[in-house]
C-alpha positions in Angstrom: 148.9 -207.7 -107.3 149.5 -204.5 -108.3 147.5 -201.4 -109.5 146.0 -201.8 -112.6 144.0 -198.5 -112.9 143.4 -195.2 -110.8 139.9 -194.0 -111.7 139.3 -190.2 -110.7 136.1 -188.1 -112.0 136.0 -189.3 -115.8 139.7 -190.2 -115.9 141.5 -193.6 -115.6 145.2 -193.3 -115.1 147.1 -196.2 -116.3 150.3 -196.1 -114.5 152.0 -199.7 -116.7 151.1 -198.3 -120.1 151.6 -194.5 -118.9 148.1 -193.7 -120.4 145.3 -191.0 -119.0 142.2 -191.9 -120.7 139.4 -189.7 -120.7 135.7 -189.3 -122.1 137.4 -187.8 -125.4 140.0 -190.3 -126.0 143.6 -190.9 -124.3 145.7 -187.7 -123.6 149.2 -187.9 -124.4 150.8 -186.6 -121.9 154.7 -185.5 -121.5 156.9 -187.4 -119.0 157.2 -185.4 -116.4 153.7 -184.4 -116.4 152.5 -188.1 -115.9 155.1 -188.9 -113.4 153.9 -185.7 -111.4 150.3 -186.8 -111.6 150.8 -190.5 -110.8 153.2 -189.0 -107.5 150.4 -187.1 -106.4 147.6 -189.6 -106.9 149.8 -192.1 -105.0 150.1 -189.7 -101.8 146.4 -188.7 -102.3 144.8 -186.7 -99.5 148.1 -185.4 -98.0 150.4 -182.3 -98.9 153.7 -183.1 -100.9 156.2 -180.7 -100.1 157.5 -178.5 -103.3 161.0 -180.6 -102.7 159.6 -184.2 -102.3 157.4 -183.9 -105.4 160.9 -182.6 -107.5 162.6 -185.5 -105.9 160.0 -187.9 -107.1 159.3 -186.6 -110.4 163.2 -185.7 -111.3 165.3 -188.2 -109.1 168.9 -187.4 -108.6 168.5 -184.0 -110.7 169.4 -180.3 -109.7 166.0 -178.6 -111.1 164.6 -175.0 -110.4 161.2 -174.8 -108.8 159.8 -173.1 -111.7 160.2 -176.7 -113.9 157.2 -177.7 -111.0 155.4 -174.5 -111.2 155.4 -175.4 -115.3 154.8 -178.7 -114.8 151.6 -178.2 -112.8 149.8 -175.3 -114.7 150.1 -178.1 -117.8 148.7 -180.6 -115.8 145.8 -178.5 -114.1 145.3 -178.0 -117.7 145.0 -181.3 -119.0 142.7 -182.5 -116.2 140.5 -178.8 -116.8 141.1 -178.7 -113.1 139.1 -175.8 -111.7 136.6 -176.2 -114.5 132.7 -176.5 -113.8 133.2 -177.5 -110.1 136.1 -179.9 -110.6 138.9 -180.1 -108.0 141.5 -182.3 -108.2 144.9 -181.0 -107.0 144.8 -178.1 -104.2 147.9 -175.8 -104.2 149.2 -175.0 -100.4 151.1 -171.5 -100.9 154.8 -171.6 -100.9 154.5 -175.4 -99.8 153.0 -178.0 -102.3 150.5 -179.5 -103.5 147.6 -181.7 -102.2 145.3 -184.3 -104.9 142.2 -183.7 -103.8 139.9 -185.8 -105.3 138.3 -189.0 -104.7 140.7 -191.9 -106.2 139.1 -195.4 -107.1 141.7 -197.9 -106.8 141.4 -200.9 -109.3 143.4 -204.1 -108.9 144.9 -206.5 -111.3 142.8 -209.4 -110.8 139.6 -207.3 -110.8 140.5 -205.2 -114.2 137.5 -205.2 -116.1 137.7 -207.6 -119.4 138.0 -206.5 -122.8 134.0 -205.5 -124.0 134.6 -206.6 -127.4 134.5 -210.2 -128.1 137.0 -212.1 -131.0 136.5 -211.8 -134.4 136.9 -214.3 -137.2 139.9 -213.2 -139.2 139.6 -210.9 -142.5 141.3 -211.9 -145.3 144.6 -209.6 -145.6 144.1 -207.4 -148.4 140.5 -206.6 -147.0 141.8 -206.2 -143.2 144.2 -204.1 -144.7 142.0 -201.2 -146.4 140.0 -201.7 -143.4 142.7 -200.7 -141.2 143.9 -197.9 -143.5 140.6 -196.5 -143.4 140.3 -196.8 -139.9 143.2 -195.0 -138.9 142.9 -192.0 -141.5 139.5 -191.8 -139.2 141.0 -191.7 -136.0 143.8 -189.5 -137.2 141.4 -187.2 -138.1 139.2 -187.5 -135.0 142.3 -187.0 -132.6 143.5 -184.3 -134.7 139.9 -182.3 -134.3 139.5 -183.6 -130.5 143.2 -182.0 -130.3 142.4 -179.5 -131.9 139.0 -178.3 -130.4 140.4 -179.5 -126.5 143.5 -176.3 -127.5 140.7 -174.0 -128.4 138.3 -174.5 -125.5 141.3 -174.5 -123.4 142.5 -171.0 -124.8 138.9 -169.5 -125.1 138.2 -170.8 -121.0 141.7 -169.2 -120.2 141.1 -166.2 -121.6 137.3 -165.9 -120.4 139.1 -166.6 -117.2 141.7 -163.9 -117.4 139.1 -161.1 -118.2 137.3 -162.0 -114.7 140.3 -161.3 -112.9 139.6 -157.6 -111.4 141.3 -158.2 -108.2 144.4 -159.7 -106.9 146.7 -160.5 -104.3 150.3 -161.2 -104.4 151.1 -163.6 -101.4 154.8 -163.4 -100.1 157.2 -164.8 -102.1 159.0 -167.8 -100.7 162.8 -166.8 -99.7 164.9 -170.1 -101.7 168.3 -168.3 -100.8 169.1 -170.8 -98.0 169.5 -167.9 -96.0 166.8 -166.5 -93.3 168.8 -163.2 -93.4 168.2 -162.7 -96.9 164.3 -162.5 -96.5 163.9 -159.0 -97.2 164.8 -160.1 -100.6 161.8 -161.6 -100.9 159.7 -159.7 -98.9 161.4 -156.7 -100.7 160.7 -157.9 -104.4 156.9 -158.9 -102.8 156.3 -155.0 -102.2 157.9 -153.7 -105.0 155.8 -156.5 -107.1 152.6 -155.1 -105.5 153.3 -151.3 -106.4 154.4 -152.3 -109.8 151.0 -154.1 -110.6 149.0 -151.8 -108.2 149.4 -148.8 -111.4 146.5 -150.6 -113.1 143.2 -148.7 -112.7 141.3 -151.5 -113.9 141.6 -153.8 -110.5 142.0 -154.0 -107.1 145.3 -155.5 -105.9 145.6 -156.2 -102.2 148.1 -154.0 -100.0 151.6 -155.4 -98.7 150.5 -155.5 -95.2 147.5 -157.3 -95.8 149.5 -160.0 -98.3 152.5 -160.4 -95.4 149.8 -161.6 -92.8 149.9 -164.7 -95.1 153.7 -165.1 -95.0 154.1 -169.2 -93.9 150.6 -169.7 -94.0 148.9 -172.9 -94.6 145.5 -171.9 -95.5 144.3 -173.1 -99.0 144.4 -170.0 -101.7 140.6 -170.9 -102.0 140.1 -169.5 -98.2 142.9 -166.4 -98.8 141.1 -165.1 -101.4 137.7 -165.0 -100.0 139.5 -163.3 -97.2 141.3 -160.8 -98.7 138.7 -161.1 -101.3 140.0 -161.1 -104.7 139.7 -163.1 -108.0 142.9 -164.2 -108.2 146.7 -164.7 -106.2 149.9 -164.5 -107.6 152.7 -167.0 -105.8 156.4 -167.7 -106.6 160.0 -167.5 -105.1 163.2 -165.7 -105.2 166.5 -167.7 -105.1 169.9 -166.6 -105.2 173.3 -166.9 -105.8 175.6 -164.6 -105.4 174.6 -161.4 -107.7 172.3 -164.0 -109.3 168.7 -163.9 -108.7 165.7 -166.2 -110.3 162.2 -165.0 -109.6 159.5 -167.7 -110.1 155.8 -166.5 -110.6 152.4 -168.3 -111.3 148.7 -166.6 -111.5 146.4 -168.6 -109.8 142.7 -168.2 -110.2 141.1 -167.8 -105.9 138.2 -170.1 -106.2 139.0 -172.7 -108.4 143.0 -173.0 -107.6 143.3 -173.1 -111.7 146.4 -172.2 -112.7 146.3 -168.7 -115.4 149.9 -168.2 -116.0 153.4 -169.2 -114.7 156.6 -167.3 -115.6 160.4 -167.4 -114.2 162.4 -164.8 -114.7 166.9 -164.9 -114.0 168.9 -161.4 -113.8 171.5 -159.9 -111.9 171.2 -158.2 -108.5 171.2 -154.7 -109.6 168.5 -156.0 -112.2 165.7 -157.0 -109.6 163.4 -154.3 -110.4 163.6 -155.1 -114.0 162.6 -158.6 -113.3 159.7 -157.7 -110.9 158.8 -155.5 -114.0 158.9 -158.1 -116.3 156.4 -160.1 -114.5 154.3 -157.3 -113.5 154.2 -157.0 -117.3 153.5 -160.4 -118.2 150.8 -160.9 -115.9 149.1 -157.6 -117.1 149.2 -158.8 -120.1 147.7 -161.9 -119.6 144.7 -160.5 -118.2 144.9 -158.0 -120.9 144.8 -155.1 -119.0 144.7 -151.5 -120.6 147.9 -150.0 -119.2 148.1 -146.2 -120.3 151.6 -144.8 -121.5 152.1 -143.3 -117.7 150.8 -146.7 -116.0 153.4 -148.5 -118.4 156.3 -146.3 -117.3 155.9 -146.4 -113.6 156.3 -150.5 -113.8 159.4 -149.9 -115.7 160.7 -147.2 -113.5 162.6 -147.0 -110.3 165.7 -149.2 -110.9 168.3 -148.6 -109.3 171.8 -149.0 -110.9 174.3 -150.9 -108.5 173.9 -153.8 -106.8 174.4 -152.0 -103.2 171.9 -149.4 -103.9 169.2 -151.8 -104.7 170.3 -154.6 -101.7 170.1 -151.4 -99.5 166.8 -150.3 -100.9 164.9 -153.8 -100.3 166.8 -153.8 -96.8 164.9 -150.8 -95.7 161.5 -152.0 -97.2 161.6 -154.7 -95.2 162.4 -152.5 -92.1 159.7 -150.0 -92.9 156.9 -153.2 -93.0 157.5 -153.5 -89.3 156.2 -150.2 -88.5 157.6 -149.4 -85.3 159.9 -146.5 -84.0 162.5 -148.8 -84.1 162.3 -150.4 -87.3 161.3 -147.1 -89.0 164.7 -146.0 -88.0 166.3 -149.1 -89.2 164.6 -148.4 -92.7 166.2 -144.8 -93.0 169.4 -146.1 -92.2 168.8 -148.3 -95.0 167.3 -145.9 -97.4 170.3 -143.3 -97.3 172.6 -145.9 -97.6 170.8 -146.8 -101.0 170.5 -142.9 -101.8 174.5 -142.3 -101.3 175.2 -145.4 -103.8 172.6 -143.7 -106.3 171.6 -140.6 -106.0 169.2 -140.8 -108.7 167.4 -143.7 -107.0 163.7 -142.3 -106.8 162.6 -145.2 -104.9 164.9 -144.6 -101.5 164.0 -141.4 -101.4 160.4 -141.9 -101.5 161.5 -145.0 -99.0 163.0 -142.1 -96.5 160.1 -139.7 -97.2 157.7 -142.0 -95.6 160.0 -143.4 -93.1 160.5 -139.6 -91.5 157.1 -138.7 -91.9 155.6 -141.8 -89.6 158.5 -140.9 -87.1 156.7 -137.3 -87.1 153.7 -138.4 -86.0 155.3 -140.2 -82.9 156.9 -136.6 -81.7 160.7 -137.3 -82.7 162.0 -133.9 -83.0 163.3 -132.9 -86.7 161.7 -135.7 -88.0 159.3 -133.6 -90.4 161.9 -131.8 -91.6 163.6 -134.8 -92.7 160.7 -136.0 -94.3 160.6 -132.8 -96.9 163.6 -132.7 -97.7 163.7 -136.4 -98.8 159.8 -136.2 -100.5 161.2 -132.8 -102.5 164.3 -134.7 -103.5 161.8 -137.9 -104.7 159.6 -135.7 -106.7 162.6 -134.1 -108.5 163.0 -137.6 -109.6 160.1 -138.8 -110.5 156.9 -136.9 -109.5 154.8 -139.5 -110.4 155.5 -141.7 -107.4 151.9 -141.8 -105.4 153.8 -142.9 -102.3 155.7 -139.4 -101.9 152.5 -137.1 -102.6 151.0 -139.5 -99.2 154.0 -138.4 -97.2 154.0 -134.7 -98.3 149.8 -134.7 -97.5 150.5 -136.2 -93.8 153.3 -133.7 -93.6 151.1 -130.4 -94.9 148.1 -132.1 -91.9 151.6 -132.2 -89.6 152.2 -128.5 -90.2 148.5 -127.5 -90.4 148.6 -126.6 -94.3 145.1 -128.1 -95.1 144.5 -126.7 -98.7 147.8 -128.2 -99.5 147.2 -131.5 -97.9 143.9 -131.8 -99.5 145.5 -131.1 -103.0 148.3 -133.8 -102.2 146.3 -137.0 -101.3 144.2 -136.2 -104.3 147.0 -135.9 -106.9 148.8 -139.0 -104.7 145.1 -141.5 -105.3 145.0 -139.9 -109.0 148.3 -141.5 -109.6 147.5 -144.7 -107.7 144.0 -145.8 -107.1 145.6 -148.6 -105.3 147.5 -147.0 -102.5 146.0 -148.2 -99.5 147.9 -145.8 -97.4 147.0 -142.7 -99.6 143.4 -143.3 -99.1 143.9 -144.6 -95.3 145.9 -141.0 -94.1 143.2 -139.1 -96.3 140.2 -140.3 -94.1 142.1 -141.1 -90.9 144.8 -137.5 -90.9 142.2 -134.9 -93.0 139.1 -135.7 -93.4 138.4 -137.5 -89.9 139.5 -134.6 -87.9 137.8 -131.6 -90.1 134.8 -133.4 -89.0 134.0 -134.7 -92.4 132.8 -137.7 -91.2 130.8 -139.5 -94.3 133.7 -138.6 -96.7 136.2 -140.3 -94.2 134.6 -143.4 -93.9 133.9 -143.8 -97.0 137.5 -143.1 -97.7 138.4 -145.6 -94.7 136.1 -148.2 -96.0 138.5 -148.3 -99.2 141.7 -148.5 -97.4 140.0 -151.5 -95.4 139.1 -152.7 -98.8 142.6 -152.4 -100.0 144.1 -153.6 -96.6 141.3 -155.6 -95.5 143.9 -157.7 -92.9 145.2 -154.6 -91.8 144.2 -153.9 -88.2 145.5 -150.2 -87.8 143.2 -149.3 -90.7 140.1 -151.1 -89.1 140.8 -149.0 -85.9 140.6 -146.2 -87.4 137.1 -146.8 -89.0 136.0 -147.4 -85.9 137.5 -143.9 -85.1 135.9 -142.6 -87.6 132.4 -144.1 -86.6 133.4 -142.8 -83.1 133.9 -139.0 -84.3 130.7 -138.8 -86.8 128.8 -140.1 -83.3 128.3 -143.9 -84.8 128.9 -145.4 -81.9 127.7 -149.1 -82.7 129.6 -149.1 -86.2 132.5 -147.6 -84.0 132.2 -150.7 -81.6 132.0 -153.3 -84.2 135.1 -152.7 -85.9 137.0 -152.4 -82.4 135.9 -155.6 -81.5 137.0 -157.6 -85.1 140.4 -155.9 -84.2 140.2 -157.6 -80.6 139.2 -160.9 -81.9 141.7 -160.7 -84.3 144.5 -159.5 -81.6 143.3 -158.7 -78.1 147.0 -157.2 -77.7 146.9 -154.6 -80.5 148.4 -151.5 -78.9 146.4 -148.9 -80.8 142.8 -150.2 -80.1 143.6 -149.5 -76.8 144.6 -146.4 -77.0 141.3 -145.8 -79.0 139.2 -146.6 -76.2 140.6 -145.1 -73.2 139.8 -141.9 -75.2 136.2 -143.6 -75.5 135.5 -144.5 -72.3 137.0 -141.0 -70.7 135.1 -139.0 -72.8 132.0 -141.1 -72.1 132.8 -140.5 -68.6 133.3 -144.5 -67.9 136.5 -143.4 -65.6 137.2 -147.4 -64.1 137.2 -148.6 -68.3 139.3 -145.6 -69.1 141.8 -146.3 -66.2 141.7 -150.0 -67.4 142.5 -149.4 -70.7 145.6 -146.8 -69.7 146.9 -149.4 -67.2 146.8 -151.8 -70.4 150.4 -150.2 -71.4 152.3 -150.3 -68.5 151.1 -153.8 -68.3 152.3 -154.6 -71.8 155.7 -153.3 -70.4 155.9 -155.5 -67.3 154.5 -152.7 -64.8 151.8 -153.3 -62.5 148.1 -151.6 -62.9 148.7 -150.0 -59.3 151.8 -148.7 -61.3 149.9 -146.4 -63.6 149.1 -143.0 -62.9 145.5 -143.0 -64.2 144.5 -146.4 -62.2 146.4 -144.8 -58.9 144.7 -141.3 -59.1 141.2 -142.5 -59.9 141.4 -144.7 -56.7 142.7 -142.1 -54.9 140.2 -139.7 -55.3 138.1 -140.5 -57.6 137.3 -137.4 -60.0 139.2 -135.4 -57.9 142.5 -137.1 -58.2 142.2 -137.5 -62.3 141.6 -133.7 -62.2 145.1 -133.3 -60.2 146.5 -135.9 -62.9 145.5 -133.9 -65.3 147.3 -130.6 -63.3 150.6 -132.3 -63.5 150.4 -134.1 -66.8 152.9 -133.3 -69.7 150.9 -133.6 -72.6 148.4 -130.7 -72.6 146.3 -132.2 -75.1 146.1 -135.0 -72.9 145.0 -132.8 -70.0 142.8 -130.2 -72.2 140.2 -133.5 -73.1 140.7 -134.6 -69.5 139.1 -131.5 -68.3 136.8 -131.5 -70.8 135.7 -134.9 -70.0 135.4 -133.6 -66.3 133.3 -130.9 -67.0 136.0 -128.3 -66.2 135.5 -125.8 -69.2 138.1 -123.1 -68.4 141.1 -125.5 -67.2 139.8 -127.4 -70.8 140.7 -124.3 -72.7 143.6 -123.0 -70.8 145.3 -126.5 -72.1 144.3 -126.4 -75.2 145.9 -123.2 -75.9 149.0 -125.0 -74.7 148.6 -127.5 -76.8 148.3 -125.0 -79.9 151.9 -123.1 -78.4 153.4 -126.4 -78.4 152.6 -127.8 -81.3 151.0 -131.0 -80.1 150.4 -133.5 -83.4 147.2 -135.2 -81.9 145.4 -131.4 -82.3 144.5 -131.6 -85.7 141.5 -133.5 -84.5 140.1 -130.4 -82.7 137.0 -130.0 -85.0 136.5 -133.3 -85.3 136.6 -135.0 -81.9 133.2 -135.0 -80.2 135.4 -134.0 -76.6 134.8 -130.6 -77.6 131.3 -130.4 -78.7 130.2 -128.2 -75.5 133.2 -126.1 -75.4 133.0 -125.0 -79.5 130.8 -121.6 -78.5 134.0 -120.6 -76.6 135.6 -117.9 -78.1 139.0 -119.7 -76.5 137.2 -122.3 -79.2 137.2 -120.5 -82.4 140.8 -119.1 -81.5 142.1 -122.5 -81.2 140.7 -123.6 -84.6 142.2 -120.2 -86.0 145.8 -120.9 -84.7 146.0 -124.4 -86.4 144.7 -122.6 -90.0 141.4 -125.2 -89.9 139.1 -124.0 -92.7 136.3 -122.2 -92.5 
């Protein structure tokens, strides 16, 4: 006894006759589309990996993933998947698909009898005329149904596309078979995000939030809710020698509905050209009105050699890891790329960002190298928002405040979707200058573009703390700690908060956190031992012997030692301590602001009046 029918929603699938019956009549499915639907239904309720599904539908044949993507796309359109709340096929990003609708299985002996009773035979001539008339009517009806369905599908798809105003590019899957080639897929993801972000009419989630979903098994609908986007792009990169294939599909997040799919082939040196073609196809589908400058930015940035492009993508991979060691590795890659292609502006932009980040870690000479790289990039392409952001950060580092604001505003004007520009503008410029409402607004915008970023959320909490909104600050810190209790920057911020509030035991505990992370005991921490040994007196002795004059100045201020705090602050000015940019915004100095030494410190670092 075999299966006669599968029923789901308003559809009936007949495996023997290879028919899909719908309320409007039978649906003619291409063979591979029918096989895909049958395989999903037979494995309903469980995930079918893409490789397993391709083996089931194309047994013994070598096919590309793009074939499966196109097949799923056609199947969803046939089933109207996602329309009016109907859900049949769930996409599991980068892994496969799952048939999620209830299915009623009708066995052979339970198959319903024909509803039409036998009719007496008709004369041949009469029967022939009747069949002809019925045949013509059926053909006309079917053509009308098909035409209406095509028109309705196109209208529905266009309507769905017009509603897309926010998008996330999920990490492209590396199909090279070599884990060492992850940089290729990750770099391609980064560049696709950068290209799509040129469209001012929509929000594009930043790379740091998108990369959080690498290797995830979450449903697209859940990812869409977490990132706050209408649609997602997922796909893959496959490389064989110097040949590369990029596949991508645009999916409505709330309904899991496939809106578009495409596949692009080229040489490794053309990878940014392939990325530009994907980006242009997506923006074209959504019918965004891109200006000439935006279209040029999507097409620009192409390396002229395979070696330069390869090194650049490796640099992006290291830069995304955000650590001093990773910055050094990124610099080596970007330098190699710029040597292979001296006119490759994006390689110099990568160098500028890497060196700027190193400068804020206290790396000697990094600021000068960052500026050289940024100016080199601007000479090749002055429309790069990333470079203007790096220049703005450098201007803050060098106390060139008016220049910094102009560069930040220029970066945001060039690319309003650049989360880093909004982040740095709020955290490095507006908050340190005491422009708290503006700082919070910029950091909220950065978090909207980068909703999974822990550092943006931490810095938003820091901005609330500077603004005297402790409740809001704690709300942000709590969310960070819930997500990752081992996130170092939030513990650094909490140490400052506790110390400034006179909560020395809690501050000592946060200070010891970093020693514990490095394998040291709490007792080895200087802060903890000083407080245990002498309380406030022990902390004063610690401030006197600290190597960092900014740390000493804030410590003395919190302990009520105004004269020593002001003296340490003057030393911090002379030694150009990076954190002194926060002088005006930091509430630690509230009791010292009337002093002439404090006014001199503001004048020393060139703060605007």
